[in-house]
N, C-alpha and C positions, 0 to 999 in steps of 0.2 A: 542238670548241674550247669551253672553259668561259668563258661571257660575263663572269662576275664578275672573272675574272683577266686579261681582255684589256686590253693596254696599246697605245696608239696612238703610233706614232713617225712624225714628219714625214720624208718622203723627198725632197720638193722640190715645185716648182710649174711650171706652164706658163701662158703668156698666150695666149688664143685669143679673138679678136674681142670685145674689151672685157670679157672674163671672165678670172679667174684660177682655175686648177684645181689644187688642192692634192692631192698624192699622199701617202697615209698607209699604213703597214703595221701591221696588228693582230697583236700577238705574244701568243700564248696561254701559259698556265702550262706547257704541255707543249712550248713553244718552236715550235709550229706558227705559220706566218705566212700572213696573208691580206691582199690589197691592197684599199684603199678609196680613193675619190676624193670630194672636196667641191668643188663649183663655186660661185664667188661672182661676182656682177655688180658690176664696179668702179664703175659710175655710181651704184648704190645705196649702195655703201660710202662714196663721197664725200658723197652726200646725207645719210646718217645720221652723218657725222663720225667714222667709224671709222678709226683709224690703221692703216696697213699693217702695222705691227709686231704689232698685236693680232690680225690675221686668222688666223694659224695656230693660236693658242691658242683662239680662238672656234670655229674649225672642229673642233679636237680635242674641245673640250667638247661640241659638238653631236653628234659621233660617239659619245662616251661616253654621252650621254643616249639617243640613238636605239638604240644597240646593247644597252642594258639591256632594251629591249622584245623582244629575241630575234628581230630582223629578219634575214632572209637577204640583204637588199639590200646592195650594195657601193658604189653610187654615190648621192651625196646632193647636195642644193643648199642652200646657206645662204640662206634665203629673206628676203624683205623683212620678213616677220613676225618672224623671228629677229633681224634687225638692229634692228627697232623695239624689241623687248624689251631688247636690249643698250643701245640709246641711252637708253631710259627709266630703266634701272637706273643707268647712268653719270650721268645728270642728277640722279637722286636722291642718289647718293653725293656729287656735287659740291655740291649744295645743303646736305647735312648737314655737309660739311666747312666750308662758308662760314659756317654758323650756329654752329659751335663757338666757344667763347671762345678767344681767343689765349692761349698759354702766358704765365705771368708771367715776366718777366725778372728775374734776380737783380741786386741792386745791384752796381754796379762800384766799384772802389776810389776812383775820382775822385768818386763821389757820397757816399761814406761821410762822415758828420759835417757835411755842408753844411747840414743843417736847424738846427743849433745854433750855427754860426759866424756871426760878424758879417761883413758885406761889407767887403772890404779896399779902401781908396782907390786 
């Protein structure tokens, strides 16, 4: 299986004793298929403020990074270190968005000309 062409498709997940285990299928350029799993600790997910909707994408991104190293491993764990890196980058994005200037609003038709009109009694 050629690693550069491997695509990971989410097949589903199971809950096991406070952990969520995601099942992925790696599909190679030659259409060969290999099963992978990623285990996440749900208490750590809550501690780092990761939304449940983000977990499958984060796990897939981790698989893509790990699989570039040409590992033969098929079972992975989304570790506390991985979650910390995500939480730090999310905090940095939020801070950058907060520091951006708000977009200028165009003048509305009710505001046009009010600067030169005299107040009406």
